[in-house]
C-alpha positions in Angstrom: 57.5 100.6 118.5 56.0 104.1 118.8 57.6 106.0 115.6 60.5 105.6 113.4 62.7 108.5 112.1 64.3 108.0 108.6 65.7 110.5 106.3 63.3 109.2 103.4 59.9 107.3 103.9 58.5 106.3 100.5 54.5 104.8 100.4 53.6 106.6 97.6 55.2 106.6 94.0 57.4 104.0 94.2 56.9 102.7 90.7 57.4 106.0 89.3 60.5 106.5 91.4 62.1 103.0 90.1 62.0 104.4 86.7 64.4 107.4 87.6 67.7 107.8 87.2 70.1 107.9 90.8 70.6 109.4 93.0 66.8 109.4 93.7 66.0 105.8 92.3 67.0 104.1 95.1 64.5 106.1 97.6 61.7 104.1 96.2 63.0 101.1 98.4 62.3 103.0 101.5 58.9 101.5 102.6 57.9 98.6 104.4 54.3 97.3 104.5 54.2 96.3 107.9 54.7 99.6 108.9 51.8 102.2 109.1 52.6 105.9 107.9 51.5 107.4 110.8 54.2 105.7 112.8 56.7 107.2 110.3 58.6 110.9 110.5 60.7 111.6 107.9 63.0 114.6 106.2 62.4 113.9 102.8 63.1 117.6 101.4 66.1 117.9 103.1 67.3 114.5 102.2 66.5 114.5 98.5 68.5 118.1 98.2 71.4 116.3 100.4 71.6 113.2 98.0 71.3 115.4 94.3 73.7 117.8 95.9 76.4 115.1 96.6 75.5 113.8 93.2 76.2 116.9 91.2 79.6 117.4 93.2 80.8 114.1 91.8 83.6 112.1 92.6 85.2 113.1 96.6 88.1 112.6 98.7 88.1 110.4 101.4 88.2 113.3 103.7 85.4 114.9 101.8 83.3 111.3 102.2 83.6 111.8 106.0 83.2 115.4 106.0 79.6 114.1 104.3 79.3 111.4 106.7 79.6 114.0 109.6 77.0 116.7 108.3 74.7 113.8 107.4 74.9 112.3 110.6 74.8 115.7 112.8 71.9 117.1 110.4 69.9 114.2 110.8 70.0 114.1 114.8 69.3 117.8 115.0 66.2 117.5 112.9 65.1 114.0 115.1 66.2 116.0 118.1 63.8 118.9 116.9 61.1 116.9 116.4 61.2 115.0 119.6 60.9 117.8 121.6 58.3 119.8 120.2 56.4 116.7 120.5 53.9 116.6 124.0 54.9 113.1 124.6 57.4 112.9 127.2 60.6 110.4 126.7 60.7 108.9 130.4 60.2 105.5 130.3 61.3 105.4 126.6 63.5 103.2 124.7 65.8 105.4 122.2 67.4 103.4 119.6 69.8 105.2 117.1 72.5 104.0 114.9 76.4 105.5 114.8 77.4 109.2 113.5 73.5 109.6 113.0 72.6 110.0 117.1 75.0 112.1 119.1 72.7 115.1 119.3 70.0 112.9 120.3 71.8 111.1 122.9 73.1 113.8 124.5 69.7 115.6 124.7 68.3 112.9 126.5 71.0 112.0 129.0 69.4 113.6 131.6 65.6 112.1 131.2 64.8 108.4 132.2 64.9 107.3 128.6 67.2 104.4 128.2 69.4 105.3 124.7 70.8 102.5 123.0 73.3 103.1 120.0 74.0 100.3 117.3 77.4 100.8 116.4 78.0 98.9 113.0 81.6 98.0 112.5 84.7 97.5 115.0 85.9 101.2 114.5 89.4 102.4 114.7 90.7 98.9 115.3 89.4 97.9 111.8 91.3 101.1 110.3 94.3 99.8 112.1 93.9 96.6 110.6 93.5 97.5 107.0 96.7 99.7 107.4 98.6 96.7 108.7 97.8 94.8 105.8 98.6 97.3 103.4 102.2 97.1 105.1 102.1 93.3 104.8 101.0 93.4 101.0 102.6 96.6 99.1 100.9 96.9 95.7 97.5 95.1 96.8 95.1 97.8 97.9 93.7 100.6 95.6 93.5 103.2 98.4 94.1 103.4 102.4 91.3 104.2 105.0 91.6 107.7 106.3 92.0 108.3 110.2 89.9 111.4 110.5 89.7 112.5 113.7 86.3 114.3 113.9 84.5 111.4 112.7 86.4 109.6 115.5 85.5 111.8 118.2 81.6 112.0 117.0 81.8 108.2 117.7 83.8 108.2 120.8 81.1 110.8 122.1 78.1 108.6 121.1 79.6 106.0 123.1 79.8 108.0 126.0 76.4 109.6 126.0 74.4 106.3 125.4 73.3 104.0 128.1 74.1 101.1 126.0 76.3 100.2 123.1 74.8 96.9 120.5 77.2 95.4 118.0 76.6 92.8 115.9 79.3 90.6 116.9 82.1 89.5 119.8 84.5 90.4 117.3 83.0 93.9 117.4 82.6 94.0 120.7 86.4 93.3 121.6 87.4 95.9 119.1 85.3 98.5 120.9 86.8 97.6 124.2 89.8 98.0 123.0 88.9 101.8 122.0 87.8 102.3 125.7 83.9 101.1 125.8 83.2 99.4 129.3 82.8 95.9 128.1 79.8 96.1 130.8 78.2 98.7 128.5 78.9 96.8 125.3 76.1 94.3 124.6 75.9 91.7 121.5 72.8 91.5 118.9 73.7 89.4 115.8 71.9 90.5 112.8 68.6 88.6 111.2 68.3 86.9 107.7 65.4 85.6 106.7 64.9 83.7 103.5 62.8 85.8 100.8 59.3 84.6 100.3 59.5 84.5 96.4 61.0 80.4 96.2 64.4 81.3 94.8 66.1 81.0 97.9 68.0 77.7 98.3 68.6 75.0 95.7 66.2 74.0 93.6 67.4 70.2 94.3 68.7 70.0 97.6 72.2 67.8 97.5 72.2 64.3 98.8 75.5 62.7 100.0 78.1 63.4 97.3 78.8 67.2 96.0 79.5 66.6 92.6 82.7 65.0 90.6 83.1 68.2 89.4 85.8 70.7 90.8 85.0 72.3 94.0 83.5 75.2 93.4 84.6 77.7 96.1 82.9 81.7 96.1 83.9 84.5 97.5 81.0 86.8 97.2 80.9 90.3 98.8 83.9 93.5 98.7 86.6 92.2 97.6 89.7 94.2 99.5 92.4 93.3 101.9 90.5 93.7 105.1 88.1 91.0 103.6 91.4 88.5 103.0 91.5 88.2 99.7 95.3 88.4 99.5 95.3 85.1 101.5 92.6 83.6 99.2 94.7 83.9 96.3 97.8 82.8 97.9 96.0 79.4 98.9 94.6 79.1 95.5 98.2 79.0 94.5 99.1 76.4 96.9 96.1 74.2 95.9 96.8 74.7 91.9 96.9 71.0 91.1 93.7 70.4 93.1 90.6 70.2 91.5 89.2 73.2 93.0 88.0 76.7 91.3 87.3 79.9 92.7 84.5 82.3 91.7 85.2 86.0 93.2 82.1 88.0 93.0 81.7 91.7 94.3 82.8 94.7 93.7 86.7 94.8 93.3 89.1 97.2 95.6 92.3 95.5 94.9 94.6 96.8 92.1 95.0 95.4 88.5 98.3 93.9 89.4 96.8 91.8 92.4 93.9 90.8 90.2 96.5 89.4 87.7 98.6 87.4 90.0 95.6 85.1 90.9 95.9 81.4 89.4 94.0 80.4 86.5 91.9 78.7 89.0 90.4 81.8 90.0 87.9 83.9 88.0 87.1 87.8 89.3 83.3 88.9 88.4 82.9 92.3 89.3 79.8 93.7 90.9 76.9 91.9 90.5 73.1 92.6 90.5 71.2 91.8 93.7 68.8 89.5 91.9 71.9 87.3 90.5 73.2 86.5 94.0 71.2 83.7 94.9 71.9 82.2 91.5 75.5 82.1 92.4 74.9 80.9 95.8 73.3 77.7 94.1 76.2 77.3 91.7 79.1 77.0 94.3 79.9 74.1 96.4 81.6 76.3 99.6 81.3 80.0 100.6 85.1 81.5 101.9 85.1 84.1 104.0 88.7 84.8 105.3 87.9 88.1 106.7 90.4 90.2 109.1 87.5 92.4 110.1 83.6 92.5 109.4 81.0 94.1 112.0 79.1 90.9 111.2 79.0 90.0 107.3 75.5 88.8 106.5 77.2 86.4 103.6 77.5 84.3 105.8 74.1 83.7 106.4 72.6 83.8 103.2 75.7 81.3 102.1 74.3 78.8 105.0 70.6 79.4 103.9 71.6 78.1 100.8 73.2 75.0 101.9 77.0 75.8 101.4 79.6 74.9 104.1 81.1 78.5 105.1 85.0 78.9 105.6 85.5 81.8 108.0 87.6 83.5 110.5 86.5 84.7 114.5 86.7 88.2 113.0 82.8 88.8 112.1 79.9 87.7 113.0 80.4 84.0 114.9 77.6 82.0 113.1 79.9 79.1 112.2 80.2 75.9 114.6 84.0 74.8 113.6 83.4 71.0 112.1 79.8 71.4 112.3 78.6 73.7 109.5 81.4 75.1 108.6 85.4 75.3 109.4 86.7 78.5 111.1 90.3 79.4 110.9 92.7 82.2 112.4 93.0 85.1 110.2 95.8 85.5 107.5 96.5 81.6 108.1 97.1 80.7 104.5 98.0 77.1 105.7 94.9 77.0 107.7 92.8 77.8 105.0 94.3 75.7 102.3 94.0 72.8 104.5 90.0 73.5 104.8 89.4 74.0 101.4 91.2 70.9 100.4 89.7 68.9 103.4 86.2 69.7 101.9 87.4 68.8 98.7 88.4 64.9 99.3 85.7 64.7 101.8 82.4 65.9 99.5 80.1 63.6 101.4 81.1 65.6 104.6 81.0 68.9 102.9 77.3 68.1 101.4 76.2 66.9 105.7 78.0 70.7 106.5 75.8 72.1 104.1 72.8 71.0 105.2 73.5 71.6 108.7 74.7 75.0 107.7 71.0 75.8 106.4 69.5 74.9 109.8 71.7 77.2 111.7 70.5 79.7 109.4 67.2 79.6 110.4 67.8 80.4 113.6 68.5 83.6 112.9 65.6 85.1 112.7 63.7 88.6 113.5 61.5 87.1 116.3 65.1 86.3 117.9 66.6 89.6 117.5 63.5 91.0 119.0 63.6 88.8 122.1 67.5 89.8 122.3 66.9 93.4 122.2 64.2 92.8 124.9 66.8 91.1 127.2 69.6 94.2 126.8 67.0 96.5 127.5 66.1 94.8 130.6 70.0 94.6 131.6 70.2 98.0 131.0 67.0 99.0 133.7 68.7 96.9 135.7 
């Protein structure tokens, strides 16, 4: 990599920043020791002013939030474009990799050059919003709010897709969604995310399981945003159907459903709310099964986190397809409560098989390395060149 453009790079003063309040404390994480400072260009002054101004404004409407995304994306892209064209280096023969919403002006400026431009689209776009709107109609009284269809925001993304040499997504599901929105299939490439276990010794179980999981109730873990997009309504329904089975459910993550919806859950299900990142591994270690009945996710890295902890995963095809049905988990159709309940009761009644799936899941997670991402990215560049 010749250069990284980012809003904030914090190679010095991180310990001081960690002691400060938000909105600036999180800037302390903007650093990686493997990347030398001379390869990084940031726009620290602009980014800090922007962050503080937004914090001072306080609560904003959904439309205000999308206007903020647009302003930040355009502001960042214009600064990168200006720096690129002020430098004496030619962009011909180079490869530009940028993320959606923050790349339009760069992509358009490079279009006439011989630079290959790759745009990473991080979510399935409008298709996902339409799914959520449909769920809100199916399940009245569940969602805290409805997604906003913000035309200028959607238009900026569409123009980015058109301007890029290739569009990168993190799953086959996202590719299918973008093709539905008019992106040519041959222009869209799948690049799964990487997950590598931390080196602090906390990753995985303290004592790996061997054989039967336990004689206690099967502990099913949900970890992530709690909302209708990820299918919490179907898990609650399944939990009601399984109320007589020895299964308990822990729902961990920010809650974006109504109090009424939370109260509708059976006594076997507890809602834990948001959890600090340093406590997440503990929840994985306590669980027997990870569940993600999502209707739409760009990838869902929590699947790989759970698998790295030796958990079989019950999920749907509408996310990163990392689970092989019957091998390291179960893959069920979205919105299918019967299939969800059947998958969970099977794992409860077949504890040794569940443990076997968990061991295979750990092996599967080890395939999703940064080296694999790099190799796949090189393949994509080669395909675009030819």
